[in-house]
N, C-alpha and C positions, 0 to 999 in steps of 0.2 A: 504493499500498499504506501501513495505517494508522503512521502515527510514534508515538514514546514523547515527552513533554513533561513535564519535569520545574514541578512548578508552584513559588515561592518566595513568599510571604505573607508580606506588611509590613501590621502594626496603625498607622493614623493616631489618633494622639491629643493632645488637645490642649485648652484651656478655647477659649470663645466668643469671645474678641479676634480670634483668629487664623481666624475661616471664612476668607477667604478666601487666606491663607495656605494653607490643606487645599484649594482647588479649583487650586491654583497645582501642588500636592502627587499631585494625579491627574492633572495634564494631561502632569507630566515620569512620569511610568509609561505610561500611554500613547505619549508620545514612546517610551520606551525599546520596549516589548513589542512596536512596531514593527521592531526589528533583533536585538534577542534573543533571543525562538524562532524565526529563520534562524541567529544566530548558536552558538546553542549550544544549541538545544534548551528556553529555562528562558521563564516568563512567569511574571511578575510578580501575583501578584495582590493587590488592595490592601484591607484591612481596614476598617472605618469603625463607629460606634456609627448611623452614618446607614443606609446601605447595608446594616446586617446583622440591626439589630433591631428588634420588631416589638412591639406591645402586652402587654402581661402585667403580674402582680403580685408584688412581694415585699418585702425588708425595706423597699427604700427604693429609685427609680429603676434607680440606681446596679448596684446590685445584681440589678434585671430585667436591666441591660445585658450584667452582669460572666458571667449564665447561657447570654446568648445570643450573646455571641462565644465564636472557636473559640480553644483556649487553648493551638495547638497550630504557633501563628505562628512566622514566623524572624526576622523582624526589628521591634522596637519604632521608631515613629518617634515622635518627641517634641518637640512645643511651644508654647514659652512668651514669653511677651511684658511685656501687664501684670497681667495678671490670671493666680493661680493656679487656679482653678475656685472651685465650689459645696464646699461641706462636705458630707460621706457619714458613715454611720453610724461608718464602718470608719478612714477616713483625712482628713485636710486638705483634699482635694477628688476629685470624680471623673477627674482626669486624675494624681494623684499614685497616687490609687490603683492605675490600669494600669499604671503606672510601676511601682512597686511591687511586683504580681503577676508582670510582668514581669525584675525586679530579684531575685528569689527565684527564680526561675528558673533565671537564669542563675549564679547561685550556688550551685546544686545543678548546674548542671550549665555551664560556660563554652562548650558548642559546640550548647546547644538554643537557642540566641536571642541574639538581635545587636541591642546598644543604639545610638540612633543619637540624641539627647538637642539639641534646637537652641534658642538665646535669640534675639531679635526685641529689635534696640539701637533702633530707629529711637527718634525726641526724642516722647510722650507729651504732647499736652496736658495743662494743668493740670489742668481740670475734669473731665477722665476717668479722672484716679488716682485708687484705693480705697487708700490708704493704707495698711489695714489689712494688703489684701488685697495689694501690695504690699512690704509688711514680709516677709511668710511666704515670696511666690516667693523675694525677696533669701536667704531663712534655708534656702531648698532650695537654693537654687541653688548657696552655701558648700556644703552639705550632699555634695553631688554629687564634688568634690573632695578632700574627705575622706573621702569610698567609693571614688575611684583612677579616678572617671569622668571620662572624657575628656568635654566637649561644642563647642560648634563657634556660632556668630554672623552675625546678618545681617542686614543693615540693609535692608534694602526687599526687594518684591517681585523683582526685578531681580535681586538675589542670592541671594535661595533656588532657585530653579531649576536655579543654576548645580552652588548648591555636592553638591545632593542629590542630581542627576545625576552627579556627580564622586563622588559618595561612593557612591552605592547602585553605581557600576560597581566600584567597589574589593569590599566587601563581597558581590557577587554573584563578584567573580574571585575570591576568599577561599574560601565553600563550594564554588564549583567543584574548588579544589583539595585543600578537606582529604575533600568526597564525592566527590570522580572520577568525578561525572558522566559521561553517556557522550553528549558534545554533537548528536546527529547533529540533520540539517535535518528545517524542519517543513514543510508543508505548507500552500501558499496557503491553498486551502478551510479548513483546519484551522486557522488560525488566525481567518479570517472568521465562525468558527464560537464562539471563544471571548467570555465575555462582558466586555466593557469594547473592542472592539478591535473589533467589525464595523464595517467603512464603514472602519478607519485606514488600512487598504492605498490607499484613496484620497488620503487626508494628503500634501501638497506637502512634501519631504523636500529639504533638502539634499545630493544626493553628496560621496561622500568629495574629488574632484579639485575643488568647488565649493569645500570646508571648507576645503581646503586656499589655495589661491585666494584664499578671504575673508580669513585667518588673515593672509598675508603683507600685503595690501594695507592691511588694519587696526594692523598692527605698525608699517606706514610711518607710515600717518596721526596715530599716537600718540605716535610719536620723532621726526616731522617741527611737531606741538605742542608736546612738549618741547624742545623746540632754541627757538621762536618763544616759550614764557614764560622760559626761560633766558638769551635774546636780553633779555625785558624786561626782568625781574629786574637786569641787571649794569647796563641801564640806570638802573634807577631808581636802583640805588646810588650810582654814580658824582654821580647829581644830589644824593642823602641826604646825599653826603660832603663835596658843594661848601656844602651847605644849612650845614650844619653849622658847619662852615668859619665862612662868612659872620654864624650866628650866635654862635659865640666871638666873632668877631672885633669884631662889632661892642656885645657884653656887656664883653669886655674892652677900651676906648677911655672915655677921659675923658670925649667927649661924648656917649655912648649914650645914648641913645630909643627911646622907647614903639613907637613910629611904626617905624620901623626897625627893631625886631626882631621888629615883626608885619610888617612886608611881608617879611620874612626867611622867620618863619612858611610865610604864607599859601604862596610859592611852593613851598617842603618839601612844603605839604599836594594843591600842585597837581603837583606829581612822584609822590605816591604814588596821585593821580586820577587821572594817564594812566596809571598802570600797571592799574587797576583793571583803568576800560575796556578797555584792550588784550588783558586776561585773561580779568575776564568773557565773550565768546559764544565764547571759546575752552573754557572750564573743561566743557560739554554734548558739543561735541566729540571731547575728549579723554575723558569719561567712555563714550561711546560707541561710542570704540574700542578701548577697553580691554572693555571689554562683548560684542563684537564678538572681540575676539581672544582671548577669554579661552571665550566659547563656540562661536568656531565648532574652537580646539587641542582644547579638549572631550572635543569632538562627532567627531572629529576618531578620534581614542583610541576613542572605546566604536566607530568603525565600518572601527577597523583589522584585527580578523579575517576581513572578508569579505573582505578581496585575499589571508589567507595567508602562512606566515610568513617570504615569501621575503628574499631581499638587501636588495632594493630598497625592498620597508615596513619594514626595518633604519631604512635611514639616510635612510626622510621622518620616521619616528617621532624619533630622532636628531635631525636637521636642526630639527624644530617644536620640541625641548627647548632644543638650544641658543639658537633667537632669543630664546625664552621668559629664559634667561638672559642674555640679549644685552640682551632688555627688562628684563629687574630691575637690568642691572650699569646703567643711563639712570636711571634713575626714582633709585634709589636716591642717589646725588650729588644728579640736581633734587631730591627730599625733603629731605636737609639744609639744602640750601639756603635754601628756602621757611622752614623751620623756624629757623636760626636767622635772619631774618631776621626773622620772624614776631616772635622775642624781641627784638630790637632795638627792636624797633618798642612794640611793650607798654609798656614800661619808658620810654619816652617821655614827658614833663611835659605837663600837657593846657594849651597856648599860648592858641590863639584856637577858638574855633568853628568856622573852617573846618577847622583843622586836626584837631579831634577828630570831626570825622564821615569825615576823610577815613582818617583813624589806624582809628576806626572801619568803616568798611569794606575799608580794607585785612588787616586784623584777621580778619574773616568772609570774605575771596575767599582767602585765604592757608590758612582750617580747611579750608576747601570743596576745596582745591587738596590740606592732606595727608589726607584721608580718603580723596579718587579715588583718591590714591597707595598707601595703605594695603590700599584695598579692592582696589587692581591685585596687590600686593607677597602678601595673602592666598591672591589666586586662582591666581595662580602656585605658591606653597608646593603647593598640593592638585595641582593638573596634573604638576609634575613628579614629586608622587607618584607615582602611575596610570601616569603615562610610564616611569619607573623598573620600575613590576608589568609593564609592557610589554615593557620590555628585560632585565628576569630572568627575565623567561617565556621565551621567543624563546632568551637564552641558554640557560639550564636542557634548551629543545627542540632547541637544534644539540648538545649533550652526550646527550642522551638516543640522539641517532642514530648 
């Protein structure tokens, strides 16, 4: 028998420097459309000028696009990086114009459309920076805060799908709660007929238990690497302290000489280089462990409803969130240790060429570690927010029974 499905439309807007990210968003939507119709009877329909626009005439190209795009979409997902976009006759850029149209709808009725704005914080090659574009973009970014709009940032293509997957799930949960949609199961033959979803049921996808197992393994690997980093940092700290004592002793002696001071400085440089060489191969392992853990946990929460609101599933979610809290509690002191050591190294004088190179490498790898830790902490906060929503929904369901 035919089933009813609710379509949630999401408009994807961005300047041309984020074409690859637009493709990433489309892939996330396709992935979510594997599970959402089965779980809630909901389908996400992506809207973009590439798929909706066709040749026509107007005041300018953006005017043609505006007239052809639906204006009743439910979510605007807007991304920026180095450019604000091409100026139109009505706005600073086509993307800004699309944002302002959605923002006006939100001002008129904050239930009519939801705004999701992202900024890519990845470095930009100097020869690719348009200073005027970048200045306008920074001004627009500041204006969002002044208008009470909270935006998210991402670093690379690995971060973006995780954030969007989690944020879209939160948005859909809120839309469900507000509209009281009837989440009937959708027949698989109906799903295969929907645009952008044909053949998606053939896509290999991890199951609920696979994801839990992967999350546990990744958490263990992340903690293992952080222990290794902590041990290496403690060893470096001891070596640095001894080298500092030796250097002070030489400098304070009556017969101090440059050669002895240089030898001691280079010994300290060797300690620093040893640390860098030990940590360098650990960094991609830690980064991959964080990515796998956070991705698996986020997917687990999305798939949770496939298994119903049972006591056992409630415990699974609680355990997953507790594991994330444990990881967070491990990340914070490790990060603080790296930050403190980096600060102490940064102020060291430029003693020898060898010392200067080792100092540069140590500061660079410390900044990389701090960046990975910050990424992990940010993602943990996002997943915890979704998990808390799931727990609240579960508890509300219990109270209603």
